[in-house]
Phi, psi and omega in degrees: 000124179273177184302318183296322182292319182296317177299320177296318177299315180297321179300313181294318182294316179297319181299315180295322179294328187267355194275067179282317178201176184239132177241127183271157173087017175289128185282098179215094173056061165295147175296146181309131178078359185245142177288140185287123181241017178298159173240147173228150180294164180296322180298319181293312182301315180296327182283345187092001184286124179260322183212131187240223188307133174115347173253179186287332180216153168279148180240127184232135181247112181287159176268161175284149172083016182222154169260144180265144179248124179244139181211139172237138180214134185239152171232141189229131180301138181074000174250304184255346176199166178254157184293337180293344177292138178304137185297330176300318177291320175303316179293320178296315179294324178301316180283321185297322181302315178291323176299322180299330173288325174299318180296319185294341177261005180075023191265173175244124179291145179241300187220157175223153166242134184231120178256131188226129168240142182219148172298147186294336178286347177273304171060219194298315182304316179294312183301316181296315181289324179299314180289331173300313177296316183293316185285334172300314181291326176295317178299315186293330186254001181075029181258129183263129175282110185261349180154191183160208180207156179228144176200170177250150180205179181286332178230162178288130183215136178220135175238127182246123167256128186237145173242128176229179183214154180215153175305142187304125174079010184249001183303138173287142181228168181276348195255024181246004180295138184233147178308136184097341175297152175267149182251133185228153165236158186269351181190183184284155187242155185093027183286157178292153184280351190252023178251168174294150179260140172248099181293134186271062186294313180295321174295319178303316182290329176294339184272352178306130177077001181237311179288138176269344174199152184201143170203169175261156184264102178245338183244014179110140181304313185300312179292315186288322176292323172305313183296320179294320176297316178300312178304324182267357178062042183224180173233178183216147170245118179255134182247342181208151177228125179284108187266134176292147180309125175095347185264165175261162175304319179297319177294322180292325183277326191236350188292316180087180182062032178272319181054043168261162178269139177245120185214162179237148178216158170303138186296339180280349183268137181288125180283162173297158179294142170090354177271164183238127176279134184240353182175201182217142175281134182230159177298147177271136173292159182305123181079002185243027180296136180096356183291135181234132178246141174240116183048043173090348182251145178301133175254115181295142182285062185257131177194199183279122183224116181298334189244022182285339174268139177304140176295140183268000000 
């Protein structure tokens, strides 16, 4: 299968994934003097996509009354996954990692662009399975594949650029936590890195107007809570950590790749069902913004950091 055939295959695969219903009259290159009769899927129309896979750029028409969310997330073989993992799971995780950031802002996913490089010895079979996993997640979450790029390289590499939206002025941010707020996580921590990711999109949207700060846990609770506290100019006391079955406390605190939501709310407010309270936001001492304590002891902001070792 050559590159042109792969692009056509992806166009058809994406069309099937997006084909919830058909809407006529989408404005996309009508012939001169002719009324436009092109069709786009219901999912594409809802996302604002006017023109997708097959042209030099995707064309998107934003809606009034919303802010747009942009995010880029990459996965690299031997950094984020090993080649032995099923390609469909690699594809699902590639998209779900980016969707988790949309969830953390309280957003709704709209479109994604996917750039993929694969070694030549993997070729068509890997590409097909990768996109089956990615597009199954796209279909489940209402995310339209609008385009991307393909190339070959020595290792598998994927970059997902995602577009989401949130009601104007309502995006959840990291910088709103206040002393006295309760701290919550959406699930257990310390999960294995070779499983499917469940982005907490519904929970994120339910937190709009309620959470004072929110982010997803991708680099470990200790490091990400430190980042949230720095952004909010506060400190935190953690009293409990929900540990995933089979994981250690150290893995739950510092391991990363959990993709649960970490958020704060006023202690008087009823939290959503299924979340777990892990602590309380406290005032930061002078010069100690971002300090986190676990069961009364300082918790070092240690987690997954690509650049914690000096570059050679």
